[in-house]
MARZA-187440 format. One record per atom (N, C-alpha, C): z, x, y. Coordinates in pm, whole numbers, plus 32768, in hexadecimal, padded with zeros to 4 digits. Atoms other than C-alpha are relative to their C-alpha. Layout:
N
ZXY ...
END
This chain:
448
800080557F88 800080008000 80008059807D 80057FAF7F88 7FC180798165 808A8013803E 7F827FE77FBB 80D881138236 80207F8D805F 7FEE80757FA9 80A47FF7832B 7F807FAE7FF8 807880538007 7FB77ED082FB 7FB47FFF8085 805480037F89 7E957ECE83EF 7FD97F728022 803B807E7FD4 7E1E7DA984BE 7F6C8018801B 80907FE67FFF 7CA67D918492 7FB57F84802F 805F80687FDB 7B9E7CC08542 7F80801B7FB0 80717FEE805D 7A8D7C92843A 7F8B7FAC802F 807A80497FDF 79287C318494 7F9980187F93 80657FF18068 78197BEE8395 7FD77F797FC9 802C807E803C 77707AE982BA 80717FBD7FB5 7F9B804A804A 783979DA820E 800C80377F72 7FEF7FCB8087 78CE7A6D80CF 7FFA7F927F97 80038062806C 789D79C17F82 7F9A80237F97 805F7FE9806A 77D279AE7E46 802C806E7FA1 7FE07FA18069 77C57A9E7D23 7FCC808C801C 80407F7F7FEE 76ED7BB67DA8 7FC08005808A 80437FF47F80 761A7C2E7ECC 806180238070 7FB07FD97F8C 76987C75802B 807A7FA5800F 7F8F805C7FF1 77727B3B8034 806980187F95 7FA07FDF8069 78117B977EE8 804D807F8020 7FBE7F837FD6 785A7CF77F67 80657FE3806E 7FA480237F94 78F37C6380A3 80807FC17FC9 7F8B8041803B 79D97B8A7FD0 805B80647FBB 7FB07F9C8046 7A497CAF7EFA 804A805B8062 7FC07FA97F9F 7A8F7D888029 80707FB8804B 7F97804B7FBA 7B4E7C7A80E5 80797FEA7FA6 7F918018805C 7C1C7C237FB3 804D807F7FE2 7FBD7F828020 7C647D8F7F60 805380358073 7FB47FD07F8C 7CCE7DED80C2 80797FA6801B 7F8F805C7FED 7DA67CB380DC 806E801A7F9A 7F9A7FE38066 7E547D057F94 804B8081801C 7FBC7F837FDA 7EA67E5B8022 80587FEC807B 7FA380207F95 7F677DAB8137 7FC57FF5808B 803D80077F7B 7E707DBB8256 7FEA7F6F8029 800E80867FC8 7E5C7C898337 7F787FF78044 808C80037FD6 7CF77C1C837A 7FDE7F7A803E 803F80747FC3 7C617B25846E 7F6B800B7FE5 808A7FFC802F 7B0C7AD583DB 7FAB7FA48058 8053804C7FA3 7A0F7A6984E5 7F767FEB7FC3 807D80218044 78E779B68446 7FA47FB2805D 805C80497FA9 77AF79468504 7FEB7F6E7FD6 801A80888031 778B78108426 80647F9D803B 7FA8806A7FD0 781A76C7849E 80507FC77F8B 7FAA80398068 793D763583DB 7FC57F7D7FCB 802E807C803C 78DE752482E6 7F7280047FCD 80877FF88039 778275A1828B 800780027F68 800080128091 771A756C8123 801F807C7FB1 7FEF7F878050 772976D880B8 808880428014 7F797FCA7FEE 788C77178135 80627F8D800D 7F9C80697FF2 79CA764E8120 808B803E7FFE 7F757FD27FFE 7B4276728156 80517FAC7F9F 7FA380478058 7C4376198050 808980018040 7F7A80097FC6 7DAF75C18093 805B80727FD8 7F987F9F8025 7EF27685806A 7FE2808B8033 801C7F817FBF 7E8277978158 7FA7805B7FAD 80627FB3804B 7D7178058069 7F757FD7802D 808780197FD2 7C04782380C1 7FA080147F8D 80617FF6806C 7AEC77E17FCA 7F747FF8803B 80877FFB7FCB 7984783C8018 7F9C7FF17F8E 806F800F805C 786877B07F46 802680137F6F 7FE97FF0808E 784077F27DD6 8053807E7FE5 7FAD7F8E8022 792B78E37D2B 80947FE48012 7F7680297FED 7A6B78337D9B 80588075802C 7FB97F8C7FCE 7AE0795E7E66 806C7FD48062 7F91802C7FAB 7C3679297F02 80468078803C 7FB47F997FBB 7CF279FD8001 80857FC2802C 7F7D80307FD7 7E5F79DF805A 800E7FF98097 7FE580167F72 7F0379BB81AC 7FDC80798055 80277F8B7FB1 7E977B1C8215 7F757FF2803F 808680147FC9 7D377A98825E 7FFA7F7A804A 801480787FAE 7CF579A08378 7F6D7FF78025 808F80127FE2 7B98791083AC 7FF07FBE8089 8023803A7F7F 7B1178CF8509 7F6A7FE37FFB 808B802A8013 79CD780A84FB 7FAF800B807F 805C7FFD7F91 789F783085DA 7FBF7F798017 8042807C7FDA 77A3772D864C 7F777FEE7FBE 808880078037 766877758581 7FF67F957F93 801880688065 75F4763C84C9 7F71800B7FC9 80867FE68037 74B076DD8455 7FF77FCA7F73 801580398086 7422762F8322 7F72801A7FD3 80847FF1803A 72FD76518237 7FAD7F828018 8061806E7FFF 71C57578824E 80087FA9807D 800980447F7F 71E6751C83BC 7F8380328047 807A7FD77FB9 70D0753E84BD 800180948020 7FF77F737FDB 715276998516 8008805C7F86 7FF07FAD8078 7177771083AC 7F9B7FE07F93 806A801A8062 703A76968304 7FA5807A7FFB 804B7F84800D 6F8777C5827D 805F80767FFF 7FA57F8F8013 701E7913821C 80168050807F 7FF17FB17F86 6FD979CD8360 80507FB28067 7FB580527FA2 705878AB8432 80947FFC7FDC 7F758001802C 7196789A8361 80438086801B 7FCB7F797FE8 71C57A13837C 802480138093 7FEB7FEA7F71 71A17A1984F7 80697FA08038 7FA280617FC7 725B78D78548 808D80157FCC 7F7B7FE48037 737A792D845E 804280758045 7FC97F8B7FBB 73A57A818503 802B7FDD808E 7FDE80297F77 739F79E68660 807D7FA98001 7F8D805A8006 749778D685FC 8082804D7FE9 7F877FB08019 758D79D48570 80268051807A 7FE47FB07F8A 756A7AAC86A5 80407FAF806F 7FC880577F98 75AC798C8796 808F7FD77FDD 7F798028802A 76D7791586CB 80628074800B 7FA87F8A7FF5 77627A7786C2 8025801A8091 7FE17FEE7F72 77487A90883D 806D7F9F802C 7F9B80647FDA 78137950885C 8088801F7FC5 7F7F7FDA803B 791E79E18779 8048806C8051 7FC37F937FB3 795D7AFA8872 807D7FD1804A 7F8D80337FB5 7A467A1E893F 80797FEE7FA6 7F918013805E 7B1579C5880D 803D80857FD7 7FCD7F7B8025 7B327B3487AA 805480398071 7FB77FCA7F8E 7B9B7B9D8908 80847FB78015 7F86804D7FEB 7C977A818925 806A80247F97 7F9F7FE08069 7D3B7ACC87D7 8033808F800D 7FD17F767FEB 7D497C3E882B 806A8004806E 7F9C80047F95 7E057BEE896C 80857FCA7FCC 7F86803E8035 7EFC7B1688AD 8049805B7F9E 7FC57FA68063 7F347C0F8796 7F98806C7FE1 806B7F9B8003 7E6F7D5587AF 7FD780297F72 80367FCD807D 7D8E7DC78694 800980997FFE 80067F6F8010 7D947F288609 7F7080317FFC 808D7FD88007 7C1D7F2D85CD 7FA77F857FED 80678065801B 7ADE7E6185B8 7FAD80327F8B 804C7FDB8078 7A257E61846C 7F807FAD7FFD 808280418000 78B17E0E8483 7FBE80197F79 80377FF08087 78317DCF8321 7F727FCB7FF6 808780258027 76CB7DB982A1 7F95802E8062 80677FDA7FA0 76017DE883E0 803480668064 7FDB7F9A7F9D 75FE7EF984E7 800E7FC38089 7FF580427F7E 75C47E178613 808B7FC28011 7F7780317FE9 770D7DB186B3 80077F9F8075 7FFC805E7F90 76CC7C848797 80877FBB800F 7F8080447FF8 78227BF48744 807280558036 7F957FA67FD4 78E77D2287BF 800580028099 7FF37FF67F6F 79677D018926 7FF88092802D 80167F767FD6 78FC7E3889E6 808380488020 7F827FC07FDA 7A577E7E8A75 8056801D7F85 7FB07FEE8079 7AFB7E518921 7FC880727FAB 803F7F96804D 79FF7F37887A 8020808A8036 7FDD7F7F7FC5 7A69804A896A 809480207FF1 7F6F7FEA8000 7BE0801A8941 803B80137F75 7FD17FED8089 7C08800C87C5 7F8B802D7FAA 806E7FCC8053 7B4080AB86AA 7FA67F907FCC 80648058803D 7A0080008636 7FCE80427F80 80327FD18081 79AB802B84C6 7F857FAE7FDD 807B8043802B 78477FDA845A 7FE680237F6F 80147FF28091 78047FA682E6 7F7D7FBB7FDB 808180418017 768D7F6382C0 7FD780017F6D 803880078086 75DB7EFA8181 7F6E802E7FFD 80877FC97FF5 74847F6A81FD 7FEC80288091 80207FE47F74 73E07FF28338 7F6B7FE88014 808780307FE8 72A37F7383D9 7F9C80748009 805D7F8F7FFC 720C80CC8412 7FCC80207F74 802B7FE98089 720380F98298 7FA37F937FCE 805680708027 71707F9F825E 7F77800F8042 807D7FF37FB5 70697FDD836B 7FAB80727FCA 804B7F8E8033 700A812F82DE 7FAE7FDA7F84 80478024807A 6FAE809A818D 7FA37F898014 805F806B7FDE 6F0F7F648224 7F7C803D802E 80797FBD7FCE 6E1B804C82D6 7FBE80517F92 80377FAB8069 6DF2813C81B1 7FB57FAF7F97 803D80548067 6D99801B80C9 7FA47F94803B 804D80697FBC 6CBE7F5D81C0 7F857FD57FB0 80768026804E 6B897F6A80E2 80287FAB7F88 7FCE804F8070 6C507EEB7FBA 802C7F76802F 7FCF807F7FCA 6CF07DDE8092 7F8C7FA38023 807180537FD7 6B9D7D668111 7FB67FC47F89 803680408079 6B377D207FAA 804C7F807FDF 7FA7806F8025 6C537C227F9D 801B7FA08073 7FDB80527F8E 6C877B9E80FF 7F968006806C 805D80017F8F 6BC37B448237 8024806D8064 7FEC7F927FA2 6B967C52833D 805E7FD98073 7FAE80287F8F 6C3B7B868452 80957FFC7FDC 7F747FFF802D 6D797B648381 8035808E8002 7FD77F758002 6D887CDA834C 80148035808D 7FF67FD07F77 6D487D1F84BD 80797FC48048 7F8E80427FBD 6E4C7C228531 8084803C7FD2 7F847FC78036 6F597CAB844A 8012808E8031 7FF67F767FD2 6F087E1284AB 802B80078092 7FDC80017F72 6F207DC1861F 80947FDF8013 7F7380257FF8 70707D1885EE 805980737FD2 7FB07F918034 70EE7E3F8522 800580758061 80007F947F9D 70877F37862F 806D7FE68068 7F9A80237F9C 71617E7D872A 808B800F7FC5 7F7B7FF7803E 72857E618637 802980907FE6 7FDF7F738019 72717FD385DC 802E80448080 7FD87FC77F80 72868030874C 808D7FD18027 7F7B80377FE2 73B17F48877B 806980437FA8 7FA07FC2805C 745C7FD88647 801C80918025 7FEB7F737FDB 7425813E86B6 805E800D8077 7FA77FFD7F8B 74D880EC87FA 808D7FD17FDC 7F7C803B8018 75F380118778 8052804E7F99 7FB57FBA8068 765080EC864D 8056806F803D 7FB57F947FBF 76CB81F68741 80887FD18032 7F7D80337FD7 77EB810F87A0 806980107F92 7FA37FFC8072 7884813A8647 8057807C8003 7FA47F908013 79B78213861D 7FF680357F72 800F7FDB808C 797B821384A6 7F8E7FAF7FC4 806E80418047 784781C583D6 801D800A7F6B 7FEA80048090 789481588271 7F777FF37FBE 80857FFA803E 776181B681A3 800D7FE87F6A 7FF0802B808B 772A811B804C 7FC680637F9C 802B7F928057 768A82587FC1 7FE2807A8057 80217F857FB6 764683C08021 7F707FFF8031 808C80027FD8 74CF838B8026 7FEC7FA28077 8007805B7F8E 74FD82648113 803B8042807B 7FC37FB77F90 75E5833581ED 7F9C8063803D 80617F9F7FCF 74D884408206 7F917FBE8051 8067804A7FB5 73D583408276 80367FD58089 7FC5802D7F82 74BF82B38380 801280738062 7FED7F8B7FAB 7515840C8405 7F7A80318037 80837FCF7FD6 73A684708412 7FBA7F9E805E 804F80627FB5 730E832D8496 80417FD78084 7FBB80327F88 741982CB8593 8052806C8046 7FB97F8F7FC2 74A7842385E7 80977FE6800A 7F7080198001 760483B48587 8047807C7FCB 7FBB7F87802D 770384CE855F 80377FF37F72 7FD78005808C 773D851783EF 809780067FEF 7F6F7FF2800C 78AA8570842E 804B7F7C8018 7FC280837FE9 78EE84068493 7FD87F9A7F96 80268058806D 787883798346 806180107F8B 7FB47FFC807D 792B83288202 7FAD7FB77F95 804E803B806C 787182E780BC 805E7FB67FA0 7FB48054805D 790781C67FF4 7F9E7F9D7FC1 8062805A803F 783981047EF2 80297F6E8010 7FE2808F8002 78217F8B7EE7 80557FDE7F85 7FB7802E8076 79157ED77E01 7FA67FAB7FA7 804680538062 78917E317CC6 80677FAF7FB4 7FA280588045 793F7D087C29 7FF180147F69 80127FD5808B 79637DAB7AD4 802E7F977F9D 7FCD8063805F 7A277C8F7A37 7F9F7F8D7FE7 80698061801F 78EA7BB97A45 7FBA80227F7D 804D7FD08072 78677C867921 805E80287F8E 7FB07FE08076 78E37CC177BF 7FA880447F98 804A7FBB8069 78707DBA76B9 7FF87FAC7F81 7FFC8051807A 78D07CBF75AB 7F8E7F9B7FFB 806A80657FFC 77BA7BD5761D 7F74803B7FF3 80847FC3800E 76A07CCF75F0 7FBC7FD27F7F 804D802E8074 758A7C637503 7F8B805F7FE7 80737FAE8024 748C7D37744A 7F847FA87FFA 807E804B8002 73267CC17480 7F91805D7FCE 80707FB48036 71E07D2E73DE 7F7D7FC08031 7FEE7F737FDC 711C7DC5747C 80678010806F 7FA07FE97F94 72177E67756A 7FC27FE48088 8030802F7F7D 71FF7DF976D3 802580618070 7FE97FB77F83 71D97EBA7818 80007F998070 7FF180657F97 72567DE6793B 7FE3803C8089 80197FDD7F73 71CF7E017A9E 80337F8A8052 7FBB806E7FBD 72B27D337B7E 800E801E8094 7FF67FEC7F70 728E7D127CF7 7F8F7FBB8049 8066803E7FAD 71AD7CA97E14 7F7580317FD8 808C7FDD8016 70367CA37DDA 7FC28010808B 80237FEE7F73 6FF07D387F2E 7FEE8094801E 80197F787FD2 6FB17E717FF9 8070805E7FD5 7FAD7F8C801F 704D7FC07F94 804F7FF67F7F 7FBB8010807F 70C97F3D7E43 7FB980457F8B 80477FB88068 6FC380047D80 7FC47FA77F94 8037805D8063 6F287ED47CD5 7F8280387FC1 807A7FC78038 6DDB7F867CAF 8020806F7F9B 7FD77F988060 6E9280A67C00 80377FC27F80 7FCD80478076 6F427FB17B18 7F8B7FD77FA6 8074802B804E 6DF07F287AAD 7FBB80777FBE 803C7F87803A 6D6D80897A78 805280327F8A 7FA87FD8806F 6E9B80DD79A0 7FE97FA57F87 8018805E806E 6E657FA178D2 7F7C801D7FBB 80837FDF803A 6CF87FFF78A1 8008807F7FAB 7FEE7F84804C 6D5881607831 80477FE67F7C 7FB78020807B 6E5180D47736 7FA57FBA7F9C 805D80498056 6D467FEB76AE 7F98805F7FC3 80657FA28030 6C4481017692 803A80627F9A 7FBF7FA4805F 6D3F81DE75DC 80377FB67F86 7FD780558070 6D8580BE74EE 809780047FE7 7F6E80088008 6EFA80BB753C 80267F6E7FF0 7FDB808A801D 6F8F7F8074A8 80707FD4805E 7FA080277F99 703A7EF575DE 7FC57F8D8050 8028806F7FAB 702E7DBF76B9 80358017808E 7FD87FEF7F74 70337DE37837 800B7F768040 7FE780827FC0 70CF7CB878E9 801A80158095 7FF17FF57F6F 70A67C9A7A62 803B7F7F8034 7FB780767FCF 719A7BB07B0F 801C80108095 7FE47FFD7F70 71B37B5D7C80 7F977FB5804E 805E80447FA8 71067ABC7DA5 7FE78051807C 801E7FB77F85 70757B2A7EF3 80707FF28066 7FA680107F8F 713B7B61802F 7FBE7FA38066 803880597F9A 71087A8D8166 7F8980408047 80697FBF7FB0 70277B938204 7FA080547FAD 80597FB08054 6F837C4180DB 7FF27FBF7F76 801B8046807E 6EDD7BA87FA8 7F96804D7FB1 805D7FB38053 6E427C857E9A 7FE57FBB7F7A 800F80428081 6E337B7D7D89 7F6F7FFA7FD0 808C7FFE802A 6CB57B887D8A 7FE280777FA6 80157F8B8056 6CD17CDD7CE5 801D7FE07F6E 7FD580228088 6D5F7C2C7BB3 7FA37F9C7FBD 805980658038 6C337B4C7B72 7FBC802F7F7F 80407FCB8078 6B977C317A69 805A806B7FC2 7F9B7FA88039 6CB27CC7799E 7FCF80407F7E 801B7FC68084 6C997DB97879 80357FA57F92 7FDC80598070 6CBE7D177723 809480067FDD 7F737FF08023 6E227D9A76FD 805E7FD48070 7FB2801E7F87 6E997D0A784B 7FFE7F6B801E 7FF9808C7FD5 6F0F7BB578C5 804C7FF78085 7FBC801A7F81 6F767B337A1A 80497F7B7FF5 7FAD80768012 70977A3B7A0E 801F7FB88082 7FE3803F7F81 70A879EB7B82 80918017802B 7F767FF57FD0 71F079BE7C3C 805F7FB97FA1 7F998042804F 732F79687B84 80807FFA8053 7F7F80057FBB 748678FA7C05 805780787FDB 7FA77F90801B 758F7A097C1F 80547FEA7F83 7FAE801F8075 765379557B0E 7FBB80247F7D 804A7FDE8079 753F79AB7A15 7FEB80957FED 80147F70800A 753D7B207A5B 804A803E7F8A 7FBE7FC68076 76487B767956 7FB47FE97F7F 804C801D8079 757A7ACA7848 7F8680597FF3 80737FA68002 74497B9778A9 802A808E7FD9 7FCE7F79801F 75167CD77898 8023800D7F6C 7FD27FF8808B 75A47C857740 7F8C800F7F9D 80737FF6805A 74447C7676AA 7FA18070802C 80517F907FD1 73C67DB67752 803D80847FD2 7FD27F7A8026 73DA7F2076E5 8002805E8078 80107FA47F8F 736F7FC5782A 7FE17FAE807E 802680357F7E 73617F68799B 7FA780688045 805A7FA87FB6 723B7FFE7A5A 80057FDB8094 7FF880147F6F 726D80267BD1 7FA680698040 80677FA17FD2 713280C67C63 7FF380078097 800A800B7F6E 717E80977DD6 7FE280868043 801E7F8B7FAE 70F981887EDB 8063800E8073 7F9280017F9E 7212812B7FCB 80627F977FD2 7F9A805C8033 7352808D7F49 808980368026 7F807FCA7FD4 749480CC800C 806C80007F95 7FA08003806F 756280637EDD 7FBB7FCF7F81 803A80388079 74DC7F797DD0 806E7FC97FA6 7F93803D804D 75E87E8D7D4B 7FDC7FED7F6E 80298018808A 751B7E4C7C13 801E80777FA7 7FDE7F88804E 755D7FB27BA4 80927FF97FD3 7F73800D8023 76D57F7F7BB1 80197F8F7F9E 7FF08072805A 76B77E2C7B08 7FCD80227F74 80357FD88083 75E07EBD79F2 806380597FB6 7F9F7FA7803F 76DB7FD079AE 807A7FB17FD0 7F8C80528027 77F67ED179A9 7FE37FB07F82 8027804C8076 77327E12789E 7FDB805A7F8B 801F7FA4806D 77007F4C77CD 7F6E80257FF5 808F7FE68000 75937F7A782E 7FE480878043 80287F807FC6 750180D57868 7F9B7FE98071 804F80107F87 743E811179AB 7F9B80718010 80647FA17FD1 72FC81BE7A13 7FE37FDC8091 800F801E7F72 72E681DA7B8D 7FCC8079804B 802F7F917FAE 725082A97CA2 8075803D804E 7F997FBA7FB3 731383A27D72 801D7FBC8085 7FE7804B7F85 72F882B07E99 805D7F897FEA 7FA5806E801F 73D781B17DE9 808F8033800D 7F7D7FCA7FE2 753181E97E79 80657FF37F90 7F9B801A8067 75F581547D56 7FF8805F7F8A 800F7FA2806F 757482617C67 8057807B8014 7FB47F877FE1 7645836B7D16 808380067FB3 7F817FEA8044 775E83F77C45 800B7FC37F76 7FFC803F8084 770683337B0A 7FDD80687F96 80187FA0806C 771383FA79C5 7F6F7FF97FD1 808F7FFA8024 75B5846C7963 7FE47FCD7F74 801880368086 75E883F277FF 7FD87F6D8003 8021808F7FF6 75C0828A7879 7FAC7FE0807A 804F80177F88 74F782B879B9 7FA280758016 80657F997FE9 73B3837B79D9 7FC67FEF808C 802D80027F75 734A83D47B3B 7F7A8047800C 80857FC87FED 71DC84107B97 7FD87FF78093 803480097F77 711C84497CD9 7FB57F7D8011 804E807A7FE9 708483127D79 7F6C80177FE0 808D7FF48022 6F2782D67CF1 7FE380517F83 80147FB1807A 6F5C83B07BBB 7FF47FA47F88 80178061806A 6EC382BA7AC7 8010803F7F77 7FF47FBB8081 6EA883B579AA 8093801B7FE0 7F737FE38015 7012841C79D9 80517F857FDB 7FBA807C8020 708D82B479D7 7FDF7FD37F72 802980268086 6FC6826F789C 804880557F98 7FBC7FA6805E 705383A177EC 80967FE27FF9 7F71801D7FFE 71B68345785A 801F7F817FB0 7FED807B804D 719381E677C8 7FF8801D7F6B 80107FDE808E 71178272767D 807A804D7FCF 7F8D7FAF8028 723483707674 807D7FAA7FF1 7F8980558008 733F826776B9 7FF77F9F7F8A 800F80568076 72B0818275AE 8024804C7F81 7FDC7FAE8074 72D3829E74B4 8096801A7FFD 7F707FEA7FF9 743482E8752D 804C7F847FD4 7FBE807C8025 7492817A7504 80007FEF7F68 8007800B8092 741F81877397 806C80537FBD 7FA07FA5803F 750482AD734A 808F7FE98030 7F7A800F7FC8 762982677431 80397F757FEC 7FD380898015 763880EE7400 80597FCE8070 7FA5803E7F9E 775C804274AD 80438068805A 7FBE7F987FAF 77E3818E752E 7FBE800F8088 80467FF57F81 76D681997639 802D7F938061 7FD2806E7FAD 7744804576B9 808C80178036 7F777FE37FD5 78B180B076C6 800080688070 800A7F9A7F97 785281E57791 7FCE7FC48082 8036803F7F88 778381167881 806A7FAC8046 7F9680557FC8 78A0802078B4 806B80558046 7F987FAA7FC5 7997813A78F7 7FD2803B8085 80347FCD7F82 78B281C37A08 800A7F97806E 7FF4806C7F9E 78AA80727AB7 80907FEF802D 7F72800F7FDE 7A2580577AA8 803080738056 7FD47F897FB4 7A5381B97B2C 7FCC8001808F 80407FF27F7E 7963819B7C4F 80027F818056 801D80787FB3 793B802E7CB3 80687F917FF5 7F9A80688009 7A747F6A7C56 80337FDE808D 7FD880267F79 7ADA7EA17D8D 808180428030 7F827FC27FD5 7C3B7F307D8E 7FED80938023 801D7F737FE3 7BB080947D87 7FBB800C8087 804C7FFC7F84 7ABB80507EA1 80587FDC8078 7FAD802E7F8F 7BB47F947F7D 806E80648022 7F9E7F977FE2 7CB580A97F5A 7FC1806E8055 80447F997FB1 7BB781A37FDE 7FE87FD1808F 801980347F7A 7B5A80C48103 80827FF3804E 7F7F800F7FBD 7CC580768152 803380878033 7FD57F7A7FD7 7D1781EA815C 7FB180308078 80547FD57F90 7BEF822F8242 80277FB88081 7FDB804D7F8A 7C5981198330 8087802E8037 7F7D7FD37FD3 7DC3818B833C 7FF680888045 80127F7D7FC2 7D5882F18387 7FBD7FF48088 804580147F81 7C6F8277849A 805F7FCC806A 7FA4803B7F9F 7D7A81A48543 806B8065802A 7F9A7F9B7FE0 7E7E82B7852C 7FC58068805F 803F7F9B7FAB 7D8A83B285C4 7FE57FCA808C 801C80397F7C 7D2982C486DD 807F7FF08052 7F81800D7FB9 7E9482818733 80348087802B 7FD37F797FDE 7EE883F08729 7FAF80378074 80547FD17F94 7DBF843D8807 801F7FBB8083 7FDE80497F87 7E1E832B88FC 80808032803E 7F817FCD7FCC 7F7F83B4891B 7FEC8089803F 80167F797FCD 7F058519894B 7FB87FFF8086 804D80067F84 7E1884AC8A61 803E7FA18066 7FBE80597FA2 7F1783CF8B0E 7FD77F717FF1 802A8089801C 7EB582878A64 80697F9D802E 7FA580687FCF 7F5A813C8AB8 807C7FF87FA7 7F8080068046 80BD80E98A4A 7FF57FBA7F7B 800F8046807E 80457FFB893A 7FD380617F93 802D7F9D8062 7F8C8119888C 8072805D7FD9 7F927FA6801F 80BF81F788A9 80667FBC7FA5 7FA080498054 81A280EC8814 7FCC7FF77F71 8038800C8086 80B480B986F0 800180867FB8 7FFE7F7C803F 809E822F86B3 808D801F7FCE 7F767FEA802A 821A824386A7 80207FAF7F84 7FE680548075 8220812385B1 7FC4803C7F82 803D7FC08074 813281DC84CC 805480757FD0 7FAF7F8B8025 820B831284D6 80847FD57FC0 7F8280308036 83438246848E 7FF27FC17F77 8014804A807D 82A6818D8365 8011805A7F88 
END
């Protein structure tokens, strides 16, 4: 437990569900609250919308997954009543743009609530989760207490691969869609490069992602901390694994830019030509701004596309798979890697997939992006290892997930980073003649 619980103003998407950014948000909020920190959670969504709801007894439940937080978490709702299938959200690009604008406007309106609550009972820090833009942070408050930014992606990286894959994208989408998205991303990348400099600490979900942020946005590396995303390991069980014939290679994720879909198809073709008895299953749907599903119209004989599936069906897919293939060319983390390991599934991934870092090489083979031959060889090698090692390979994979991605492990690392940041800021404020409130808090830390 921390020497002294911190008061945190949290900004980000509504937490909830089993996976994805909202699932990560739920795990982080719950883990930090269990460590004693007191969190005011400012959400752009308006109270009472269909995808979020409040339960009684001072517990908050968000969407599927029945995630509850105790009295350490207080929710302050915004005003965004954005909904699907309205005049402003018909079509993927319209939904992408209008949703982003709606969240931004609602976040701006939350600034008054954040400032008011800080005056009533000062926060130790502001925690901006998921995005780099900080429209909800009052300018004066951002200068007086530490701002922590914990992004899940950065637009400069998305834009780089959108441009690099423009010819591939034009095979799947209209040119005006690509141009519109690129123009919007240019503006967002410029905004992010400016606003990220306000952060006192940048929590990076992998080392490779940290390197991109430092390079693209000129952020000081000494003000970063690498902490992986949490994975809800108890969703998966080794006892539920099923042997299937032929063995299955699972590709799970967005069918969109920078995911390496064309490389996945090339790997499947190589496996077929080498007469490797394996089934490649591709699962996922497009994003709002990128759709590569046209690439899947003529699949190799050993490959099938299952479309999108609910998060609740992901464990079942894992239990009938031997290997997860993650061929991304840019992937700040990759939750599916952690989930696969938790389910006892070995992984083949590129060096750009953040979640591969630190995983034992016996259950995770790392290749360069675009190395189709290498990915093919790694799949063949792991299939042979599975024949000889049997259940032992699954046990090793599970142990790696528990060691690296268990929510309690991740939240302890983040909690420690936050406590060190607050202590350093208070110590610095006292040394430079900071206000009496900072001095009192510093004394309290020393006394704890």
